[in-house]
N, C-alpha and C positions, 0 to 999 in steps of 0.2 A: 445224722441226728444232731450232732454237736453244732454243725453249721446252721441248722435251722434254729437252734436255741440262740446262737449268736446273732442271727438275723432278727429274732424277736426282741432281743435286748439291746441291739445296736441303735445308737442315736443317729447314725448316718442315713437311715432310711425313715421316711415319714410314716406315720400310722396309716395313711391312705395307700402308700406303696405296699406296705405289709398286708393290708386287707385285700388289695387288688391281687397280689400274688397268691394269697390264700384262696380267694375265689376262683382264680384260674386253675389252681391245683384241684379244687373241688369239681369244677366243670370237667376237667380231664379225667378225674377219678370216677365220676358218675356216668360218663359218656357211654361205656359199654353196658350199663345197667338201666335203671328206671328212667323213663323220660320225665316223669314228675320230679324226681330228685335232681335231674339235670337242669330242668327249668328253674327250680329253686336256686341252684348254684348260679345260673345265668342271671336270675333276678337280683341276687345278692351282689353280683359283679356290677350290674347296671346301677343299683342303688349306691354302691360305693363310689362309682364314677360321678354320679349326680351330687352326692353330698360333699365330695372333695372340693367343690367350688371351682373358681377360675374359668368360668364357662366362656367368656369372651376370648381369653387366651387359647383355650382348647379349640374354639372355632377357627381362630386364625391359624393355629397349628394344623388343623385338619385340612383346610382349603389349600394349604401350601404343599400338601403331601400328594404327589402325583400318583403314587401307587394306591393310596387310599381312594382317590377319585376313580381310578380304574376299577378297583374292587367294588365300590359302591354302585358303579354304573351297571354292573350285572344284575343287582337287585332292583335298581330303578327301572330297568327295562321290563322287569316282571310287573311292576306297577303300571307302566305305560300300556302293557298288553291287556290290561283290564278294560281299557277304553274301546277295544274292538273285539272283545270276547262275548259269546252268547251265553256262556255258562258262568255267570257271575259268582255263584256260590262256590263252584269248584275253583274258580280263579282266586277268590278271597282265601280259600283254604290253602292254596299254593303260597300266597303271600305270607300267611301266618307261619307255615312250616319253614319258609325261607327267610324269616325275619333276622336270624342270626347272621345272614350274609351282610346285613346292614349294621347291626348292633355291634358285633365283635370287632370288625375292622375299625369302626368309629371310636370305640372305647380304647382300643390298643394304640391307635395312631395319635390320639389327642391327649395321651397321658404319658407320664415318664417312661422311657424305654426300659424294658425288663433287662436286668443285668444277665450276662452270659451264664454265670453260675446258677442263677435262679431259674433260667430256662430248663436247666437239668432237673430242678425240682418238679416242674410241670410235666416234663417228659417221663420222669420216674413214676409220678402218680399215675400216668396213663399206662405205663408198662406193668406196674403192679396190679392195676385194675384188670387189665387183660389177662394177666397170669391167674388171678383169683377166678375170673370167669371160666378159664380153661380148666382149672382144677375142679371147679364145681361141676362142669359138664362131664368130665371123665369120672369123677367120683359117683355122680348120679347114674351114669350108664353101667359102671361096674357093680354098683350096689343093686341095680335092678336085673341086669342081664348076666352078670358074672364075668363076661368076656366081651371084648369089642367085636369079635368074630361072630357072636351070636345075634348081632343086630343086622337085620336085613337092609334097612335104609338108614345107614349110620349118619350121613350128612343131615338128612331131614329130621332124624331123632334129636341130634344136637341142636338144630334150629328150634325145636319145640321146648327143649329143656332150658335153654338160655333166652328164649323168646326173642331171638334175633336172627334174621335171615343170613345165610352164609355169605351172601354178597358183601354184607357189612361186617360181620364177624371176621371174615377172611381178610378184608381190607384193614381192619383194626390190628389183627394179629400179625400180619405181614409187616406192617409199619412198626409195631412194637418190637418184633424180632429183629428187624433191621436197625432200629434205634439202639437196642441193647448191644448188637454186634459193633455198631459204629462207636459207641462209648468205649468198647474194649480196644478197638483197633486204632482209633485216632486219639490225639492228645489235646483235643479241644477243651475237654473238661478235666481239670486237674483233680483226679481222685486216686485213692490208695489202690495198690495192687489187689488187696483183699476184696475191695468193692468191685474191681474189674472182673475178678473170678466169679462173683455173684452175678454180675450182668451177663457173663458168658454162659452160665448155666441157665439163666432166664431165657436167653436167646435160643439156646439149644432146645429147651422145653417148649417154647412157643413155636419153633420150627417143626418139632415133632407133632404138636397139636395140629398145625396147619396141614401136615401130611394126613393125619387122621381125619380131619375135616374134609379133605379132598375137594376143596373149592378150586377148580382148574385154573382160573385166572390168577388167583392169589398164589398158588403153588408156582406157576410160571414166573410171576413177578418176583417171588422170593429167590428163585435161582438167579434171575437177572441181577438182583440187588447184591446177592452174595458174590457174584462174579465181579461186579463193579467195585464193591468194597475191597475185595481181595486184590484186584489189579491195581487199585489206587494205592494200596498199602505196599505194593512191591517196591515202590521208590524208597520206602523206609527200611525195607529189608530185602536186599537184592541177592542174598546168598542162595545158592542152588538148593540147599536143604530146605529152605523156606518155600521155594517154588514147588518142589517135589511134594512136600508135605501138604501144601495147599491143594494141589491137584488130587492127591490121594483122598483127602478129606471130602472134597467136592464129589469125587466119583463114588465114595462110600455113601454119601448122603443121597446121591442119585439112585443107587441100587436099593437103598431103603425105601425111597419113594415108590419105585417101580414095583417092588415086591409086596408092599403093604396091601392087604386084601381090598379095602375100599378104594384106594387109588388105582390098583391094578384093574379092578372091575371097570372103573370109569375110562381108563386108557383103552381097554379092550373094546368097550362100547363105542368109543370115539373112532376107533380104527375099523371095526367090523360092521357096525350098523350103517345102513344106507337108506336113502329115501326118507320117508316120513318117520322112520324109526331112529334116524341119526340125531344125536344130541344137538347138532348144529342147525338142524332144520327149523325149529321154532324161532331161533334168532333171525335166520334168513327171511322168514315170513314177516317177522316184526319189522325188520329193517326195510324190506320191500314195501310194506304198508306205509312207512314214513314217506318214502318217495312218491308213492301213489297219492297220498293225501296232499302233498305239496303240488303235484301236477293237477289233480282234480279240483282243488280249491284255489288254484292259481296263487299260491301263497309262498312263492320262492323268496320274495324280498322281506316281507314282514311277518310271515307265518299266520297261523289261525287264531292267535290270541292266547293269553295265559291259561284260561280254563277249558279250552276246547280240544286239547290234544287227545285225551282219553276217549271222548265221544267219537271222534273220527277213527281212532284206532279200533274201537269196538265194531264200528260199521264195516271197516275193512276186513277184520277178522271173520265176520259173518260172511262177507263176500268170498273170502278165500276158503271158507269152511274149516277154519282153524279153531281148535279147541281152546286156544288161549283166551277166547272171548268169555268163556265161563269164569275164568279166574281174573279177568280184567287186567291182563298183562300190560305193562307199560312198554316203552320202546326198547328197553334193555340196551340203551346206549345214551348217555347223557348228552353227547354232542348231537346225535340225530334227533333226540327228543327236543332239545333246545332249538334246533333248526326248524322242526315242525311248529314249535310254539311261537318263535319270533323270527323265523326265516334265516336267510343268509346273514342278515345284519346281526341277529342274535347269536348265532353260532360263531361268527367271526369275533364278536366281542368276548365271548367265553374263551375262545382259543387264545386271543391276545392276553387275557387276564391270567392265563397259566403259562403260556409260552414265553411271554416277555420276562416274567420273573425267572423262568427256567434259564433263559439265555443269560440274564444278568448273573445268576447263581453260578453257572458254568464259567463265565468270564472271571468272576471273583473267587472261584473255587470254594463256594459255600456248600460243601458236600451234604450236610444235614438237610438243608432246604431242597437240594437236588433229589435226595432220597424221597422226601415227602411228595414232591411234585411228580416224580416218576410213578409212585404208588397211585396217586389220585388220577393221573392222566390215563394210565393203563387200565385201572378199574373202570373208568368212565367210558372206555371204548366199548365194553361189553355189559355195563350196568348203568342204570339211571341213578347215579350216585346222589344227586341232589333232589330226588323225588320224595325223600323222607327226611325227617329232622335228624335222624342218626347220621346221615351222610352230610347234611348241611352244617351241623355244629362241628363235626370232625374237620371238614374243610375250612370253615370260617375260623376256627380256633387256631389250628396249627399253621394255616397259610398266613394269617394276619400276624401271629406272634413271630414266626420265623422271618417273614418278609420285612417287617418293621424293625426287627432286631439286627438282621444281617445286611439288608440292602439300603437302608436309609443312612445317609452320611452324617446328617446333622444330629447333634446331641440335644436331647430334650430334658429340661428340668422344670417341671411345672411348680409354680409357687403354691404353697399350701398354708400360708398364714392368713389367707382371706377367711373371714368368718363365715360359718355355714348358716344358711337360712336368711 
């Protein structure tokens, strides 16, 4: 709190930098909640960027940024896909929902780089927002049902309470939990030990909620990230006692996950159910339909267009006599859905836009960015993460902020003495 007051009163940071940071914190804090509030925060960020002036300098800065051009190309391809789509209305809706893929990278790449300690403010805003969301969900359930065990469909009930599908809430919570643990284990952010204790308990609470939510993909990702974070930290503490305690904590967490009723039920279902009753069957049908569409429409290279994916999926579901047609299921894989939309060209571009930064982050040991990319990539394998604004803003915000802060070598200082208007 003291550091934030110092930031506000400091003459070292321009008013536009302070406003931009405030807007980014608001975007992160509203992301798990109302789309309307999140749009207002995004609008405030864009307005701040426009009013700060220096547009020619910003443009030069933008076109020199190779990572920015790579990120923007993913959005530009969506626009290009409008020229050969038959469902223009659906296509324009996709463009509107994915506008943040263009706006956020452009704003963050063409303005002054966010200082490392201020990145912590944005991350903390997101962590606290996720924590509040989880508290609200648990309080509401306990208030109505008295116990978590009294809820037949706990995951779906949580979805209804927070008005957010568990594919997205799980992605949010696993990233927030990993962030909190990262802040505790690594020395990147210089914070007091008392604050580290707070972040540790936030991480533990978010991880427990993830178990309660029982979103399979997110739970798996959380274990992978915990292992990565702990193994990375073994270099900092190689004593045998640390290694033994780490293994014991991990095993204890695994036992808790397996024995919790909602998670246990889903594990049993995944193991015992076969054929049409298997939890994996719907996704296999959806993924099969993706390849069927590419083959039948001869769309392997450029896809079927920005707005035509769902139309073809619906027809394939009907042909397969799959009940997913009633619920208008998407492909449940961002990579496969992008391949259907824009062919091998589109999915290759999407893969490059996440794998290239991942390779650079590994090479330069930027662990925080690695964590984010692992979360997004793994979630995108089994979910169409960019089909809704909730996923688009999440990716565009943290991907742009971390990429331009950690991977860009040049230092940017935008002039702010130019008069506005």
